[in-house]
C-alpha positions as CSV (number, residue, x, y, z in Angstrom):
1,M,0.0,0.0,0.0
2,S,1.4,3.4,-0.9
3,A,2.0,6.0,1.8
4,P,-0.6,8.7,2.2
5,R,-0.3,11.6,-0.2
6,S,0.6,14.1,2.5
7,A,3.5,11.9,3.8
8,L,5.0,11.8,0.3
9,T,4.7,15.5,-0.4
10,P,8.0,17.4,0.1
11,T,8.2,19.1,3.5
12,F,7.8,22.7,2.3
13,D,5.0,21.9,0.0
14,Q,2.8,20.3,2.7
15,P,-0.7,21.8,3.0
16,L,-0.1,23.3,6.4
17,E,3.1,25.0,5.2
18,R,1.1,26.6,2.5
19,R,-1.9,27.6,4.6
20,I,0.1,29.1,7.5
21,A,2.6,31.1,5.5
22,H,0.7,34.3,6.4
23,R,0.4,33.4,10.1
24,S,-3.2,34.5,10.3
25,G,-3.4,33.9,14.1
26,T,-6.3,31.4,13.7
27,L,-6.2,27.8,14.8
28,P,-5.9,25.5,11.7
29,D,-9.0,23.5,10.8
30,G,-7.2,20.2,10.4
31,E,-4.3,18.2,11.6
32,S,-0.8,18.1,10.3
33,L,2.0,15.7,10.2
34,P,4.3,15.9,13.3
35,S,7.3,16.6,11.0
36,T,5.4,19.5,9.4
37,A,4.4,21.1,12.7
38,Y,8.0,20.6,13.9
39,Q,9.5,22.2,10.8
40,L,7.1,25.2,11.1
41,V,7.9,25.8,14.8
42,R,11.6,25.4,14.1
43,D,11.5,27.9,11.3
44,E,9.6,30.4,13.4
45,A,12.4,30.2,16.0
46,M,15.2,30.3,13.4
47,L,15.2,34.0,13.3
48,D,16.0,34.3,17.0
49,G,19.5,35.5,17.9
50,N,22.5,33.3,18.6
51,A,22.3,32.9,22.4
52,R,26.1,32.5,22.7
53,L,26.6,36.0,21.2
54,N,23.9,37.6,23.4
55,L,26.0,39.6,25.9
56,A,23.0,41.4,27.3
57,T,21.4,38.6,29.2
58,F,22.5,37.1,32.5
59,V,20.6,33.9,31.8
60,S,22.4,30.6,31.2
61,T,22.5,29.6,27.6
62,W,24.7,26.5,27.8
63,M,24.7,23.2,29.8
64,E,26.4,19.9,29.4
65,D,24.8,17.1,27.4
66,E,24.1,15.1,30.5
67,A,22.1,18.0,31.9
68,A,20.1,18.2,28.6
69,R,19.2,14.5,29.0
70,L,18.1,15.1,32.6
71,Y,16.0,18.1,31.4
72,L,14.1,16.0,28.9
73,E,13.7,13.1,31.4
74,G,12.2,15.6,34.0
75,A,10.1,17.6,31.7
76,D,6.9,16.0,32.8
77,K,7.4,16.6,36.6
78,N,5.1,19.2,38.2
79,L,7.0,20.5,41.2
80,V,4.0,21.4,43.2
81,D,2.7,17.9,43.1
82,K,4.8,16.6,46.0
83,D,2.7,13.5,46.5
84,E,3.4,12.4,43.0
85,Y,7.1,13.5,42.9
86,P,8.4,13.3,46.5
87,A,11.9,12.6,45.3
88,T,12.1,15.8,43.3
89,A,10.6,17.7,46.3
90,H,13.3,16.2,48.5
91,V,16.0,17.3,46.0
92,E,14.5,20.9,46.2
93,E,15.0,20.8,50.0
94,I,18.5,19.5,49.7
95,C,19.4,22.4,47.2
96,W,18.2,25.2,49.5
97,H,20.0,23.7,52.5
98,M,23.1,23.7,50.3
99,L,22.6,27.3,49.6
100,A,22.0,28.2,53.3
101,D,25.3,26.5,54.0
102,L,27.0,28.3,51.1
103,W,25.7,31.6,52.4
104,N,26.9,30.9,56.0
105,A,23.6,30.5,57.8
106,P,24.4,30.1,61.5
107,D,22.5,26.8,61.5
108,P,21.6,25.6,57.9
109,A,19.4,22.9,59.4
110,R,17.2,25.7,60.9
111,S,17.0,27.7,57.6
112,I,14.1,27.5,55.3
113,G,13.8,28.2,51.6
114,T,12.1,27.4,48.4
115,S,12.7,27.3,44.7
116,T,10.9,29.7,42.4
117,I,10.4,30.4,38.7
118,G,13.2,33.0,38.9
119,S,14.8,35.5,41.1
120,S,11.9,38.0,40.4
121,E,9.5,35.6,42.2
122,A,12.1,35.0,44.9
123,C,12.5,38.8,45.5
124,M,8.7,39.1,45.8
125,L,8.6,36.3,48.3
126,G,11.4,37.9,50.3
127,G,9.5,41.2,50.3
128,L,6.2,39.6,51.1
129,A,7.7,37.9,54.2
130,R,9.2,41.2,55.3
131,K,5.9,43.0,54.9
132,R,4.0,40.3,56.8
133,R,6.5,40.3,59.7
134,W,6.4,44.1,59.9
135,R,2.6,44.1,60.0
136,Q,2.5,41.4,62.7
137,A,4.9,43.4,64.8
138,R,2.7,46.5,64.5
139,Q,-0.4,44.5,65.5
140,A,1.4,42.9,68.5
141,A,2.3,46.4,69.7
142,G,-1.3,47.5,69.3
143,R,-0.6,49.9,66.5
144,D,-2.4,50.5,63.2
145,A,-0.9,48.9,60.0
146,G,0.5,52.2,58.8
147,N,2.0,52.6,55.3
148,P,4.9,50.2,54.8
149,N,7.9,51.3,52.7
150,L,10.9,49.5,51.2
151,V,14.3,51.2,50.7
152,M,16.6,50.3,47.8
153,S,19.0,51.8,45.2
154,S,17.6,53.5,42.1
155,A,19.5,50.9,40.1
156,V,17.4,47.9,41.3
157,Q,16.0,45.4,38.8
158,V,12.4,46.1,37.8
159,C,11.0,43.2,39.9
160,W,11.3,45.3,43.0
161,E,9.1,48.0,41.4
162,K,6.7,45.3,40.6
163,F,6.7,44.0,44.2
164,C,6.0,47.5,45.6
165,N,3.2,48.1,43.0
166,Y,1.5,44.7,43.4
167,F,1.7,44.5,47.2
168,D,1.0,48.1,48.1
169,V,4.4,49.1,49.5
170,E,5.9,52.5,49.1
171,L,9.1,52.3,47.1
172,R,11.9,54.6,48.3
173,F,14.7,55.0,45.9
174,V,18.2,56.1,47.1
175,P,19.7,57.7,44.0
176,I,23.1,56.6,42.8
177,S,25.6,59.2,41.6
178,E,29.1,59.6,40.3
179,A,30.3,59.8,43.9
180,H,28.1,56.9,45.1
181,K,27.8,54.4,42.3
182,T,25.8,52.0,44.4
183,L,23.7,52.0,47.6
184,D,26.5,52.2,50.1
185,G,24.8,53.5,53.3
186,H,25.5,57.1,52.6
187,E,22.6,59.2,54.1
188,L,20.5,56.1,54.4
189,E,18.9,57.5,57.6
190,R,17.1,60.0,55.3
191,Y,15.1,57.2,53.8
192,V,14.3,54.7,56.6
193,D,11.8,55.2,59.3
194,E,9.4,53.3,61.5
195,N,7.4,52.1,58.5
196,T,10.4,50.7,56.7
197,I,9.9,46.9,56.3
198,G,13.5,46.5,55.1
199,V,16.4,47.6,52.9
200,V,17.3,45.8,49.7
201,A,21.1,45.3,49.0
202,I,22.1,44.1,45.6
203,M,25.0,41.7,45.0
204,G,25.5,42.6,41.3
205,V,23.6,45.7,40.2
206,T,21.8,44.9,36.9
207,Y,23.0,48.1,35.2
208,T,26.7,47.6,35.9
209,G,27.4,44.4,37.8
210,M,28.8,46.1,40.8
211,Y,28.3,44.8,44.4
212,E,26.6,47.0,46.9
213,P,28.6,46.9,50.2
214,V,26.2,45.0,52.4
215,A,28.4,45.3,55.5
216,Q,28.5,49.1,55.1
217,I,24.7,49.2,54.7
218,A,24.3,47.0,57.8
219,A,26.7,49.3,59.7
220,A,24.6,52.4,58.7
221,L,21.4,50.6,59.9
222,D,23.2,49.7,63.2
223,R,23.9,53.4,63.7
224,F,20.3,54.2,62.9
225,Q,19.1,51.7,65.4
226,E,21.3,53.1,68.1
227,A,19.9,56.6,67.4
228,T,16.2,55.6,67.1
229,G,15.7,52.1,68.5
230,L,14.3,51.0,65.1
231,D,15.6,47.6,63.9
232,V,15.5,47.5,60.0
233,P,16.5,44.2,58.4
234,I,18.2,43.6,55.0
235,H,17.2,41.4,52.1
236,V,20.1,40.7,49.8
237,D,19.1,40.5,46.1
238,G,21.9,38.1,45.1
239,A,20.4,37.3,41.7
240,S,23.9,37.0,40.3
241,G,26.5,37.7,43.0
242,A,25.2,35.2,45.5
243,M,26.6,32.5,43.2
244,I,29.8,34.4,42.5
245,A,31.0,35.8,45.9
246,P,31.1,32.5,47.8
247,F,33.7,31.2,45.3
248,L,35.6,34.3,44.1
249,Q,35.4,36.7,47.1
250,R,35.3,34.3,50.1
251,D,36.4,37.0,52.6
252,L,33.7,39.5,51.6
253,V,31.1,39.6,54.3
254,W,27.7,40.1,52.7
255,D,25.6,37.1,53.7
256,F,24.1,35.5,56.8
257,R,27.3,36.3,58.7
258,L,25.6,39.7,59.1
259,P,22.8,39.3,61.6
260,R,20.8,42.0,59.9
261,V,20.6,39.9,56.7
262,H,17.3,38.0,57.1
263,S,16.9,36.6,53.6
264,I,18.8,36.1,50.3
265,N,17.7,35.2,46.8
266,T,19.6,34.1,43.7
267,S,18.9,33.0,40.2
268,G,19.7,29.4,39.5
269,H,19.4,30.2,35.9
270,K,22.1,32.9,36.0
271,Y,25.4,32.1,37.6
272,G,23.7,29.1,39.2
273,L,24.5,27.7,35.7
274,V,21.0,26.2,35.0
275,Y,18.7,26.8,32.1
276,P,15.7,29.2,32.8
277,G,13.6,29.5,34.8
278,L,14.8,28.8,38.3
279,G,15.3,31.0,41.3
280,W,15.9,30.4,45.0
281,V,15.2,32.3,48.2
282,V,16.5,31.3,51.7
283,W,15.8,32.7,55.2
284,R,18.5,32.5,57.8
285,D,16.1,30.6,60.1
286,A,12.5,29.5,59.9
287,S,11.3,32.1,62.4
288,L,11.8,34.8,59.9
289,L,9.3,33.4,57.4
290,P,5.8,34.0,58.9
291,D,4.0,30.6,59.4
292,D,0.8,31.9,57.9
293,L,2.4,32.3,54.5
294,I,3.4,28.6,54.4
295,F,1.2,25.9,53.1
296,K,2.0,22.4,54.3
297,V,1.6,19.5,51.9
298,S,1.7,16.0,53.3
299,Y,3.6,13.3,51.4
300,L,5.0,9.9,52.4
301,G,4.0,10.4,56.0
302,G,5.7,13.8,56.4
303,E,5.1,17.5,55.7
304,M,6.7,19.7,53.1
305,P,6.3,23.5,53.5
306,T,5.5,25.3,50.3
307,F,5.6,29.0,49.7
308,G,5.2,30.6,46.2
309,L,3.2,32.9,44.0
310,N,2.9,30.2,41.3
311,F,1.2,26.8,41.6
312,S,2.0,24.3,38.9
313,R,5.6,24.7,37.6
314,P,8.3,22.6,36.2
315,G,10.5,20.4,38.4
316,A,13.2,19.7,35.8
317,Q,15.2,22.8,36.6
318,V,15.4,21.8,40.3
319,L,17.0,18.5,39.1
320,L,19.3,20.5,36.9
321,Q,20.4,22.6,39.9
322,Y,21.1,19.5,41.9
323,Y,23.1,18.1,38.9
324,V,25.2,21.3,38.8
325,F,25.9,21.2,42.5
326,L,27.0,17.6,42.4
327,R,28.9,18.0,39.1
328,L,30.9,21.1,40.1
329,G,31.1,21.3,43.9
330,R,32.9,24.3,45.4
331,E,36.1,23.6,43.4
332,G,34.2,23.4,40.0
333,F,32.2,26.5,40.7
334,T,35.4,28.4,41.5
335,T,36.9,27.2,38.3
336,V,33.9,28.2,36.1
337,Q,33.3,31.6,37.8
338,S,37.0,32.4,37.8
339,G,37.1,31.7,34.1
340,S,34.2,34.0,33.4
341,R,35.7,36.8,35.5
342,E,39.1,36.4,33.7
343,V,37.4,36.9,30.4
344,A,35.4,39.9,31.7
345,R,38.5,41.6,33.1
346,Y,40.4,40.9,29.9
347,L,37.6,42.5,27.8
348,A,37.4,45.4,30.2
349,R,41.1,46.2,29.9
350,E,41.1,45.9,26.2
351,I,38.0,48.0,25.7
352,A,39.4,50.7,28.1
353,A,42.4,50.9,25.8
354,I,40.2,51.8,22.8
355,G,40.3,55.6,22.4
356,P,36.8,56.9,23.1
357,F,35.9,54.6,26.0
358,E,36.0,55.0,29.8
359,L,35.1,52.1,32.2
360,W,32.4,52.5,34.8
361,N,33.6,49.3,36.4
362,D,36.0,46.5,35.4
363,G,34.3,43.2,36.1
364,S,36.0,42.5,39.4
365,D,32.8,41.8,41.2
366,I,30.5,39.6,39.0
367,P,31.8,39.0,35.4
368,V,29.9,42.1,34.2
369,F,31.2,45.5,33.3
370,A,30.1,48.7,31.7
371,W,31.7,51.7,29.9
372,R,30.8,55.1,28.6
373,L,32.1,57.4,25.9
374,R,34.7,60.0,27.0
375,P,33.5,63.6,26.7
376,G,34.0,65.1,23.2
377,E,32.4,65.9,20.0
378,R,31.8,62.9,17.7
379,N,29.3,61.9,15.1
380,W,28.1,58.7,16.8
381,T,26.8,57.3,20.1
382,L,26.9,54.1,22.0
383,Y,23.5,53.3,20.4
384,D,25.2,53.4,17.0
385,L,27.9,51.0,18.2
386,Q,25.2,48.7,19.5
387,D,23.5,48.7,16.1
388,R,26.8,48.1,14.2
389,L,27.7,45.2,16.5
390,R,24.3,43.7,16.1
391,M,24.9,43.6,12.3
392,R,27.8,41.2,13.2
393,G,25.6,39.1,15.4
394,W,26.6,40.5,18.8
395,L,24.0,41.9,21.2
396,V,25.9,44.4,23.4
397,P,23.3,46.7,24.9
398,A,23.5,50.5,25.3
399,Y,21.1,52.2,27.7
400,P,20.6,55.2,30.0
401,M,21.5,54.8,33.7
402,P,18.7,55.3,36.3
403,D,17.3,58.6,37.6
404,D,19.8,61.2,38.6
405,L,22.2,59.7,36.1
406,A,19.6,59.4,33.3
407,D,21.7,61.6,31.0
408,L,24.5,59.1,31.1
409,T,24.5,56.3,28.6
410,V,26.6,53.2,29.2
411,Q,27.2,49.9,27.3
412,R,27.5,46.6,29.1
413,I,28.9,43.1,28.6
414,V,27.7,40.1,30.7
415,V,30.2,37.3,30.5
416,R,28.7,33.9,31.1
417,Q,30.0,30.3,30.8
418,G,30.4,29.8,27.1
419,L,32.1,33.1,26.2
420,S,35.6,31.9,25.6
421,M,38.8,33.9,25.3
422,D,38.7,33.1,21.6
423,L,35.2,34.5,21.2
424,A,36.3,37.5,23.3
425,D,39.1,38.2,20.9
426,R,36.7,38.0,18.0
427,L,34.4,40.5,19.8
428,L,37.2,42.9,20.4
429,A,38.2,42.8,16.7
430,D,34.7,43.6,15.8
431,I,34.5,46.5,18.3
432,R,37.7,48.0,17.0
433,A,36.6,47.7,13.4
434,E,33.2,49.3,14.1
435,V,34.8,52.1,16.2
436,D,37.1,52.8,13.3
437,Y,34.1,52.9,10.9
438,L,32.2,55.2,13.2
439,D,35.2,57.5,13.8
440,R,35.5,58.1,10.0
441,L,31.9,59.3,9.7
442,Q,31.7,62.8,8.3
443,S,28.2,63.3,9.8
444,P,25.8,61.5,12.2
445,L,24.1,58.4,10.9
446,P,20.5,58.7,9.9
447,D,18.1,58.6,12.8
448,A,21.1,58.5,15.2
449,G,19.1,60.0,18.0
450,H,18.2,58.3,21.3
451,R,17.5,54.8,20.1
452,E,16.7,52.7,23.2
453,T,16.3,49.1,22.2
454,F,17.3,47.5,25.6
455,H,15.3,47.9,28.8
456,H,15.8,46.5,32.3
């Protein structure tokens, strides 16, 4: 018997290929062959950028083949269903205990944590726990709820603005400046008061990659407590740096060694070296997470606390995090993160040597750095350089700094596992070639105004 006509038809002459060419946005009337649907979806995604050349994102774009196999094998696991997948739930608990230990919790066995879809959800859970504890303390003192506020740098990631918006918390930005490039405790007392539920300190500012000095922030809050009696805790947004500092800056005190640090979050899918989306948040001990926010699910005769904004979500990434922890250990993480920082610092040195550029930072904290144009008249901007590099396949974003520095445009490179020295040299050659092209312009490029194509 001959095969059905549709199976014999060449792939790109299949009926669905012909019907869907205009992408009408309507569900097709009939079925299609698996190979046809696969080819259509693959072709749609083909115009995406090359992830290895995307130097804008912090998100992991490479894992080993063994991890890819685990990913596929765990794709059907729903992490919230702890009755059905108790082993995966146990792995999740092991992972956040490992993080509590890595971040120097006084007693990791007494810590509590959870995985999340990403560090944005983790930040929101950390903020929500702080708001609930603040409200409970007010009620215990017989006082009204008041208007809670949260204090942070103006250079925070947008998830903190979302948290304050969604959960009715006043957002208080401490502006950064040329003199104070991060939140460093300077004049912090102007922003905190009895309604402050906490201060956010960032280990790896999204705009530039710089660490905020958590110990200095804690010392400023110590002085504030001595003067006012108000005890203001810290949440550390360690989306990137919490998986760098324990390996590359071991003597830097930023974590649970500071009693004022109540909770820490990180992105497993950033320098945790796992595919998206995975985040983690850990509290130094269970007393700091209000019990009325925790839902307890029984499985195999025990109880598993759950706390999250999402319900059903994939469990495969948790297994991938466990794989990376077992695969690398402290020694392997140190090797990988050191390699990324070496590439970042090399790129920073070489870019600083190119005539028109001035570094904002040099990649010594997390493997991320930014630069700006030196003052002077020229017929091009960093947005032009961004566009020229994009023509060569590189995504190297240019963008304005936050309020109070909004007139300053910087360009940034994020070095992740997979950006080798060889690729770095190729990038440098392309930057030099494009700067040479731009410097030879006799007039500005068409539409060379303020072209913002990258947003935080």
